[in-house]
PyMOL commands that place a pseudoatom at each C-alpha (Angstrom):
pseudoatom trace, name=CA, resn=MET, resi=1, chain=A, elem=C, hetatm=0, pos=[0.495, 24.788, 7.183]
pseudoatom trace, name=CA, resn=LYS, resi=2, chain=A, elem=C, hetatm=0, pos=[0.639, 21.076, 7.955]
pseudoatom trace, name=CA, resn=THR, resi=3, chain=A, elem=C, hetatm=0, pos=[-2.134, 19.651, 10.139]
pseudoatom trace, name=CA, resn=LYS, resi=4, chain=A, elem=C, hetatm=0, pos=[-1.515, 16.814, 12.513]
pseudoatom trace, name=CA, resn=GLU, resi=5, chain=A, elem=C, hetatm=0, pos=[-2.551, 13.423, 11.225]
pseudoatom trace, name=CA, resn=LYS, resi=6, chain=A, elem=C, hetatm=0, pos=[-5.394, 11.546, 12.877]
pseudoatom trace, name=CA, resn=THR, resi=7, chain=A, elem=C, hetatm=0, pos=[-4.047, 8.627, 14.880]
pseudoatom trace, name=CA, resn=LEU, resi=8, chain=A, elem=C, hetatm=0, pos=[-5.643, 5.721, 16.676]
pseudoatom trace, name=CA, resn=THR, resi=9, chain=A, elem=C, hetatm=0, pos=[-4.180, 2.929, 18.830]
pseudoatom trace, name=CA, resn=ALA, resi=10, chain=A, elem=C, hetatm=0, pos=[-4.295, -0.556, 17.350]
pseudoatom trace, name=CA, resn=THR, resi=11, chain=A, elem=C, hetatm=0, pos=[-6.605, -1.635, 20.178]
pseudoatom trace, name=CA, resn=GLU, resi=12, chain=A, elem=C, hetatm=0, pos=[-9.084, 1.163, 19.442]
pseudoatom trace, name=CA, resn=PHE, resi=13, chain=A, elem=C, hetatm=0, pos=[-8.889, 0.436, 15.675]
pseudoatom trace, name=CA, resn=LYS, resi=14, chain=A, elem=C, hetatm=0, pos=[-9.586, -3.213, 16.221]
pseudoatom trace, name=CA, resn=ALA, resi=15, chain=A, elem=C, hetatm=0, pos=[-12.564, -2.535, 18.435]
pseudoatom trace, name=CA, resn=LYS, resi=16, chain=A, elem=C, hetatm=0, pos=[-14.157, 0.058, 16.102]
pseudoatom trace, name=CA, resn=CYS, resi=17, chain=A, elem=C, hetatm=0, pos=[-12.726, -0.820, 12.667]
pseudoatom trace, name=CA, resn=LEU, resi=18, chain=A, elem=C, hetatm=0, pos=[-16.000, -1.147, 10.736]
pseudoatom trace, name=CA, resn=ARG, resi=19, chain=A, elem=C, hetatm=0, pos=[-17.326, 2.230, 11.924]
pseudoatom trace, name=CA, resn=ILE, resi=20, chain=A, elem=C, hetatm=0, pos=[-13.888, 3.834, 11.363]
pseudoatom trace, name=CA, resn=LEU, resi=21, chain=A, elem=C, hetatm=0, pos=[-13.694, 2.480, 7.773]
pseudoatom trace, name=CA, resn=GLU, resi=22, chain=A, elem=C, hetatm=0, pos=[-17.171, 3.777, 7.033]
pseudoatom trace, name=CA, resn=GLU, resi=23, chain=A, elem=C, hetatm=0, pos=[-16.338, 7.273, 8.295]
pseudoatom trace, name=CA, resn=LEU, resi=24, chain=A, elem=C, hetatm=0, pos=[-12.770, 7.481, 6.854]
pseudoatom trace, name=CA, resn=ASP, resi=25, chain=A, elem=C, hetatm=0, pos=[-11.956, 10.771, 5.187]
pseudoatom trace, name=CA, resn=THR, resi=26, chain=A, elem=C, hetatm=0, pos=[-9.592, 11.223, 2.211]
pseudoatom trace, name=CA, resn=ARG, resi=27, chain=A, elem=C, hetatm=0, pos=[-6.572, 11.939, 4.441]
pseudoatom trace, name=CA, resn=GLY, resi=28, chain=A, elem=C, hetatm=0, pos=[-6.863, 8.551, 6.179]
pseudoatom trace, name=CA, resn=LEU, resi=29, chain=A, elem=C, hetatm=0, pos=[-5.355, 7.810, 9.562]
pseudoatom trace, name=CA, resn=VAL, resi=30, chain=A, elem=C, hetatm=0, pos=[-2.318, 6.317, 11.290]
pseudoatom trace, name=CA, resn=VAL, resi=31, chain=A, elem=C, hetatm=0, pos=[-2.636, 3.252, 13.547]
pseudoatom trace, name=CA, resn=THR, resi=32, chain=A, elem=C, hetatm=0, pos=[-0.127, 3.180, 16.449]
pseudoatom trace, name=CA, resn=LYS, resi=33, chain=A, elem=C, hetatm=0, pos=[1.059, 0.410, 18.754]
pseudoatom trace, name=CA, resn=ARG, resi=34, chain=A, elem=C, hetatm=0, pos=[2.791, 1.421, 21.914]
pseudoatom trace, name=CA, resn=GLY, resi=35, chain=A, elem=C, hetatm=0, pos=[3.073, 4.938, 20.635]
pseudoatom trace, name=CA, resn=ARG, resi=36, chain=A, elem=C, hetatm=0, pos=[4.814, 4.013, 17.386]
pseudoatom trace, name=CA, resn=PRO, resi=37, chain=A, elem=C, hetatm=0, pos=[3.064, 4.177, 13.974]
pseudoatom trace, name=CA, resn=ILE, resi=38, chain=A, elem=C, hetatm=0, pos=[2.577, 0.762, 12.420]
pseudoatom trace, name=CA, resn=ALA, resi=39, chain=A, elem=C, hetatm=0, pos=[0.077, 1.315, 9.637]
pseudoatom trace, name=CA, resn=ARG, resi=40, chain=A, elem=C, hetatm=0, pos=[-1.557, 3.962, 7.517]
pseudoatom trace, name=CA, resn=VAL, resi=41, chain=A, elem=C, hetatm=0, pos=[-5.217, 3.430, 6.513]
pseudoatom trace, name=CA, resn=THR, resi=42, chain=A, elem=C, hetatm=0, pos=[-6.365, 5.374, 3.428]
pseudoatom trace, name=CA, resn=PRO, resi=43, chain=A, elem=C, hetatm=0, pos=[-9.507, 5.090, 1.383]
pseudoatom trace, name=CA, resn=ILE, resi=44, chain=A, elem=C, hetatm=0, pos=[-9.137, 3.608, -2.129]
pseudoatom trace, name=CA, resn=SER, resi=45, chain=A, elem=C, hetatm=0, pos=[-11.077, 6.470, -3.785]
pseudoatom trace, name=CA, resn=GLY, resi=46, chain=A, elem=C, hetatm=0, pos=[-8.624, 8.997, -2.248]
pseudoatom trace, name=CA, resn=ALA, resi=47, chain=A, elem=C, hetatm=0, pos=[-5.593, 7.298, -3.714]
pseudoatom trace, name=CA, resn=SER, resi=48, chain=A, elem=C, hetatm=0, pos=[-4.737, 7.724, -7.336]
pseudoatom trace, name=CA, resn=ASN, resi=49, chain=A, elem=C, hetatm=0, pos=[-1.720, 6.332, -9.070]
pseudoatom trace, name=CA, resn=HIS, resi=50, chain=A, elem=C, hetatm=0, pos=[-2.480, 7.470, -12.624]
pseudoatom trace, name=CA, resn=LYS, resi=51, chain=A, elem=C, hetatm=0, pos=[0.668, 9.634, -12.565]
pseudoatom trace, name=CA, resn=PHE, resi=52, chain=A, elem=C, hetatm=0, pos=[2.834, 6.509, -12.341]
pseudoatom trace, name=CA, resn=HIS, resi=53, chain=A, elem=C, hetatm=0, pos=[1.568, 4.913, -15.564]
pseudoatom trace, name=CA, resn=GLY, resi=54, chain=A, elem=C, hetatm=0, pos=[4.369, 5.156, -18.111]
pseudoatom trace, name=CA, resn=ALA, resi=55, chain=A, elem=C, hetatm=0, pos=[6.680, 7.031, -15.716]
pseudoatom trace, name=CA, resn=MET, resi=56, chain=A, elem=C, hetatm=0, pos=[9.609, 4.630, -16.403]
pseudoatom trace, name=CA, resn=LYS, resi=57, chain=A, elem=C, hetatm=0, pos=[9.019, 4.371, -20.176]
pseudoatom trace, name=CA, resn=GLY, resi=58, chain=A, elem=C, hetatm=0, pos=[12.363, 4.400, -21.945]
pseudoatom trace, name=CA, resn=LYS, resi=59, chain=A, elem=C, hetatm=0, pos=[14.326, 4.057, -18.703]
pseudoatom trace, name=CA, resn=ILE, resi=60, chain=A, elem=C, hetatm=0, pos=[14.187, 0.254, -18.271]
pseudoatom trace, name=CA, resn=VAL, resi=61, chain=A, elem=C, hetatm=0, pos=[15.956, -2.236, -20.433]
pseudoatom trace, name=CA, resn=ILE, resi=62, chain=A, elem=C, hetatm=0, pos=[14.899, -5.921, -20.304]
pseudoatom trace, name=CA, resn=LYS, resi=63, chain=A, elem=C, hetatm=0, pos=[17.786, -8.309, -20.784]
pseudoatom trace, name=CA, resn=GLY, resi=64, chain=A, elem=C, hetatm=0, pos=[16.975, -11.937, -21.591]
pseudoatom trace, name=CA, resn=ASP, resi=65, chain=A, elem=C, hetatm=0, pos=[13.787, -13.850, -21.156]
pseudoatom trace, name=CA, resn=ILE, resi=66, chain=A, elem=C, hetatm=0, pos=[11.723, -12.419, -18.324]
pseudoatom trace, name=CA, resn=VAL, resi=67, chain=A, elem=C, hetatm=0, pos=[9.420, -15.468, -18.220]
pseudoatom trace, name=CA, resn=SER, resi=68, chain=A, elem=C, hetatm=0, pos=[12.122, -18.165, -17.834]
pseudoatom trace, name=CA, resn=THR, resi=69, chain=A, elem=C, hetatm=0, pos=[14.758, -18.661, -15.121]
pseudoatom trace, name=CA, resn=GLY, resi=70, chain=A, elem=C, hetatm=0, pos=[17.228, -19.873, -17.753]
pseudoatom trace, name=CA, resn=ILE, resi=71, chain=A, elem=C, hetatm=0, pos=[17.626, -23.183, -15.987]
pseudoatom trace, name=CA, resn=LYS, resi=72, chain=A, elem=C, hetatm=0, pos=[16.608, -26.251, -17.909]
pseudoatom trace, name=CA, resn=TRP, resi=73, chain=A, elem=C, hetatm=0, pos=[14.942, -29.003, -15.916]
pseudoatom trace, name=CA, resn=HIS, resi=74, chain=A, elem=C, hetatm=0, pos=[12.844, -32.073, -16.690]
pseudoatom trace, name=CA, resn=ALA, resi=75, chain=A, elem=C, hetatm=0, pos=[9.587, -32.395, -14.789]
pseudoatom trace, name=CA, resn=GLN, resi=76, chain=A, elem=C, hetatm=0, pos=[7.454, -35.509, -14.812]
pseudoatom trace, name=CA, resn=PRO, resi=77, chain=A, elem=C, hetatm=0, pos=[4.065, -34.941, -16.430]
for i in range(1, 77): cmd.bond("trace and resi %d" % i, "trace and resi %d" % (i + 1))
show_as sticks, trace
zoom trace
């Protein structure tokens, strides 16, 4: 069963942002403007991206020098 996300208007978020950030739960909230969602606010501790580390290993091939543009130019020191 999916529960409805907590939403706030941008005006309300702006007026109460410090208190809202202190009381933010792990699900976060959606900020709306004129009834349309414009941002999602989530706590850092609730987000984990450890599953992405190494996810593309062996799937990406680097061709050429990734540090250089390949264009030679002479800059004045």
